[in-house]
Structures are given as C-alpha cells and as structure tokens.
C-alpha positions in Angstrom: 2.8 -22.6 -0.1 4.9 -19.6 0.4 4.2 -16.2 -1.1 5.6 -12.7 -0.6 2.9 -10.0 -0.3 4.5 -6.8 -1.5 3.9 -3.1 -0.6 2.8 -0.3 -2.9 3.4 3.4 -3.1 0.9 6.2 -4.1 2.1 8.4 -7.0 0.0 11.4 -5.9 -3.1 11.1 -3.8 -6.0 13.6 -4.1 -8.9 13.5 -1.7 -11.7 14.7 -4.0 -14.9 14.7 -1.9 -16.7 12.9 0.9 -19.4 10.4 -0.1 -22.8 9.9 1.5 -21.6 6.6 2.9 -18.9 8.4 4.9 -16.0 7.3 2.6 -14.0 9.6 0.3 -13.5 9.6 -3.4 -9.8 9.7 -4.3 -7.5 10.0 -7.3 -4.1 8.3 -7.3 -1.8 5.9 -9.0 -0.9 2.7 -7.1 2.5 1.3 -8.0 3.8 -2.0 -6.5 7.2 -2.2 -5.0 9.3 -5.2 -3.8 9.3 -4.5 0.0 7.5 -7.7 1.1 6.1 -9.8 4.0 6.4 -13.6 4.0 3.2 -15.6 4.0 3.1 -19.4 4.4 -0.1 -21.4 4.1 -0.3 -25.2 4.5 -3.1 -27.7 4.9 -3.6 -28.7 8.6 -5.9 -30.7 10.9 -7.0 -27.5 12.7 -7.0 -23.9 11.8 -4.1 -21.9 13.2 -2.3 -18.6 12.5 1.1 -17.6 13.7 2.5 -14.1 13.5 6.2 -13.1 13.7 8.3 -10.1 12.8 6.8 -6.7 13.4 4.1 -6.9 16.1 0.6 -6.5 14.6 -2.0 -4.6 16.7 -5.3 -6.3 17.6 -6.2 -9.9 18.0 -5.4 -12.7 15.6 -9.1 -13.0 14.8 -9.0 -9.4 13.6 -6.3 -10.1 11.1 -7.4 -9.7 7.5 -5.9 -13.0 6.5 -8.2 -14.8 9.0 -11.2 -12.7 7.7 -10.3 -13.7 4.1 -10.3 -17.4 5.0 -13.6 -17.1 6.8 -15.1 -15.2 3.9 -14.2 -17.9 1.4 -15.2 -20.6 3.9 -18.7 -19.2 3.8 -19.0 -20.0 0.1 -16.7 -23.0 -0.3 -16.1 -26.2 1.6 -12.4 -25.5 2.3 -10.3 -27.4 4.9 -8.3 -26.0 7.9 -5.0 -24.4 7.3 -1.9 -23.5 9.2 -0.9 -19.9 8.4 2.4 -18.2 9.3 2.8 -14.5 8.5 6.2 -12.9 9.0 5.6 -9.2 9.0 8.3 -7.1 7.4 6.5 -4.1 5.8 5.8 -1.4 8.5 2.3 -0.9 9.8 0.5 2.4 9.6 3.0 3.5 7.1 0.9 4.1 4.0 2.3 1.1 2.2 -0.7 -1.1 2.1 1.0 -4.1 3.7 -2.1 -5.4 5.5 -4.1 -5.1 2.3 -1.4 -7.0 0.4 -1.4 -9.8 3.0 -5.2 -10.1 2.6 -5.1 -10.2 -1.2 -2.2 -12.7 -1.4 -4.0 -14.9 1.1 -7.1 -14.9 -1.2 -4.9 -15.8 -4.2 -3.2 -18.5 -2.2 -6.5 -20.1 -1.0 -7.8 -20.0 -4.6 -4.7 -21.9 -5.8 -4.3 -24.2 -2.8 -8.0 -25.3 -2.9 -8.5 -25.1 -6.7 -11.4 -22.8 -6.3 -11.3 -21.6 -9.9 -11.9 -17.9 -9.1 -11.0 -15.4 -11.8 -9.3 -12.1 -10.9 -12.6 -10.2 -10.9 -14.1 -12.6 -8.4 -11.1 -12.4 -6.1 -11.1 -8.6 -6.3 -14.8 -8.7 -5.2 -13.9 -10.8 -2.2 -10.9 -8.6 -1.4 -13.1 -5.4 -1.7 -15.3 -6.7 1.2 -12.2 -6.5 3.5 -10.7 -3.2 2.6 -10.5 -0.5 -0.1 -6.8 -1.2 -1.0 -7.1 -5.0 -1.0 -8.4 -5.5 -4.6 -5.4 -3.8 -6.1 -3.0 -6.5 -4.9 -4.9 -9.2 -6.8 -3.4 -8.2 -10.1 -0.6 -6.2 -8.5 0.1 -4.0 -11.5 0.4 -0.2 -11.7 -3.0 1.4 -12.1 -4.8 4.8 -12.0 -7.2 4.6 -9.1 -10.5 6.4 -8.4 -13.6 5.8 -6.3 -12.7 4.8 -2.8 -9.6 3.2 -4.2 -11.6 0.4 -5.9 -11.9 1.5 -9.5 -8.8 0.7 -11.6 -7.7 2.0 -15.0 -4.6 0.4 -16.6 -1.6 2.6 -17.2 1.5 2.2 -19.3 3.5 4.2 -16.7 6.9 2.4 -16.0 9.6 3.4 -13.6 11.7 0.4 -14.6 15.3 0.4 -13.4 14.9 3.6 -11.3 15.8 3.4 -7.7 13.4 4.0 -4.8 14.4 4.9 -1.3 11.7 4.6 1.4 12.1 6.1 4.9 9.8 5.0 7.7 10.5 7.0 10.9 8.8 4.5 13.1 5.8 6.7 13.4 2.4 5.1 13.2 -0.4 7.3 11.7 -3.9 5.9 11.5 -6.1 6.6 8.6 -8.6 8.2 10.9 -6.0 10.7 12.1 -4.9 11.5 8.6 -8.4 12.3 7.5 -9.2 14.3 10.6 -7.5 17.5 9.3 -8.3 16.9 5.6 -10.3 19.3 3.5 -11.3 17.5 0.2 -10.9 19.5 -3.0 -10.7 18.9 -6.8 -7.1 19.6 -8.0 -6.6 22.1 -10.8 -4.5 19.5 -12.6 -5.6 15.9 -12.6 -3.4 13.2 -11.2 -3.4 11.1 -14.4 -2.5 14.2 -16.4 0.5 15.0 -14.3 1.7 11.4 -14.6 1.7 11.6 -18.4 4.5 14.1 -18.1 8.2 13.5 -17.6 9.0 12.6 -14.0 11.1 15.8 -13.7 7.8 17.8 -13.9 6.1 15.8 -11.1 7.4 17.5 -7.9 5.4 20.6 -8.0 2.2 19.1 -9.4 1.9 15.5 -8.2 0.6 16.0 -4.7 -0.4 13.8 -1.7 -3.1 15.8 0.0 -2.4 14.2 3.3 0.9 16.1 3.5 -1.1 19.2 4.0 -2.9 17.8 7.1 0.0 15.8 8.6 3.2 17.7 7.9 2.3 20.6 10.3 1.7 18.1 13.1 4.8 16.0 12.3 7.7 18.2 11.1 9.9 15.1 10.9 8.1 14.1 7.8 8.7 17.3 5.9 12.3 17.2 7.1 12.8 13.7 5.6 11.2 14.7 2.3 13.4 17.8 2.1 16.5 15.6 2.7 15.5 13.2 0.0 15.0 16.0 -2.5 18.3 17.6 -1.6 20.0 14.2 -2.2 19.0 14.3 -5.8 15.6 12.6 -6.0 13.7 13.0 -9.2 10.5 13.0 -7.1 9.7 12.6 -3.4 6.4 12.3 -1.6 4.6 10.7 1.4 2.8 7.6 0.4 -0.8 6.8 1.3 -2.0 8.3 4.6 1.6 8.2 5.9 4.1 8.1 7.4 6.6 6.6 4.9 8.4 9.1 2.7 9.9 7.9 -0.6 12.2 9.3 -3.2 12.7 8.1 -6.8 16.2 8.4 -8.1 17.9 7.8 -11.5 20.9 6.2 -9.7 21.3 4.5 -6.4 21.7 7.3 -3.8 23.7 7.5 -0.6 21.7 9.1 2.2 22.2 8.9 5.9 19.3 8.7 8.3 19.1 8.0 12.0 19.5 4.3 12.9 16.1 4.1 14.5 14.5 4.8 11.1 13.5 1.9 8.8 15.1 2.3 5.4 14.4 0.3 2.3 16.1 0.7 -1.1 15.3 -1.1 -4.3 15.1 -0.9 -8.0 11.6 -0.2 -9.3 10.3 -2.9 -11.6 
C-alpha cells in the first residue's frame, strides 16, 4: 500500500492563552496542500522501517509512524509490516509533515488490517501522538481551536488559486517559537476574518509566531515582503515556522536563492 501524506498551512494562528496542563489554546484554520511525502506499508515477516529523502532527526523508534503502529498493536492483533517513508516535506517548517505521516499511517493500518475504525476513533488514536495529527485523518479545511484538536467545518475554498511556499532551510522548533510568545485574545476573531474576501486578510489574519520569530530571523520577514511585492493576495508564515507562503490569483514568477526549497501548486 502506498499513500502520500500531504502538508497543511495555517490560515492565521492566534495563541490565545496558556492552559494549566502547559499547552496553549489556539485559533487557526488548517488547510491541506498537495506537498507530500511518500509512505509505503506492506505485510512482512518482521517489523522494519526504512527512511529516505530528507534526514529525520532522532531514532527510528521515535518516529511517529512507529508509535502509531505500536499504539494500534496494543489494542489489535496486527502482524508485522515493512514501512518505507520517503521524506519530502521539510521538517521544522510549520507544515505538519510528521503529523501527516502519523495520521496516514493510522489510516493505512486501518485499511490494511480491516480494523473497522471510524474517523472519530482514528482521530482519538492520532490525538495521543500529537496535537496536529487528528486533522490529517479527514484532511479537509477546518477552523481549529483548543490545542489544535477541536475542529469546526468550513466552507472556505481557495480552489484554483496558486500557492508558493518558501522554506529557507531553517529549522525552528516549537519550543523555540513559543519561547518569545505572549498569548493574547485578538480583537478580530480568526474565523471572522476568513469570512471576508481574501483581499482583506493581509492586515487582519495574523500568525502570532511572526511577532516572536521575525525579530530573530530577519530572513523570514524579507521572504514575506518579497512574496507580497510579487503580487500575493495574502502571505504569511505557517505554523511555528519557518515556511512562508503566498496565495496568488495567477501563477507567479519569483526568484529565490537556490539553497531555498520552493514549492508551487494549485490549491484544491
């Protein structure tokens, strides 16, 4: 079985307050994009995972796909598998690539082993492995609250608009992003801004992490400015960084240094 775990972008990201459990409540909109890894899972005599593509930090045992397999194995009598993950989506880039790998693995195990799990059950398993993981089970645009685990459907569609994503090969950990963050309630709610025409988003649809990270990494604000100057309808950092994206009406032509990772696609 071969699947293609795709990334997502954040349309706005407000850090509202810190919870007693140490996590933060957020408000955002998660929107799936086509930038994808490649995940192959087949039945085998012994469990094995192979990794290729972009190097992944940590041990193989720490990989969320392995943790997803072990989580399901605790509840179901599932056989060994051979897993091959080819990593394409940048890591530490705010794109949710690792979370997508985890969720797509759960969906693949469910189908491969005929476990009969409904979406809600798979979301519950995914939620034990990471805040962003449950989103990729249904993989549809949603308004997000809580720690990123409460979803509300949205009719928002960016169909046929172009997106350009620029990753300057800069890894930013979630811990670093939160270090300089001061939570606050926005004057205009994320969901309210997204109900307006996209031309009104730029000054109101905010990723709060830009305030804490741009002063430390001027390269990020420079990329955002270049994308806006190139005619983007809206530009922002996604997640806790460091990818900057721009949404365009037509396919743009923008030159960035060769060492940057650039991805262009039509939004679905």
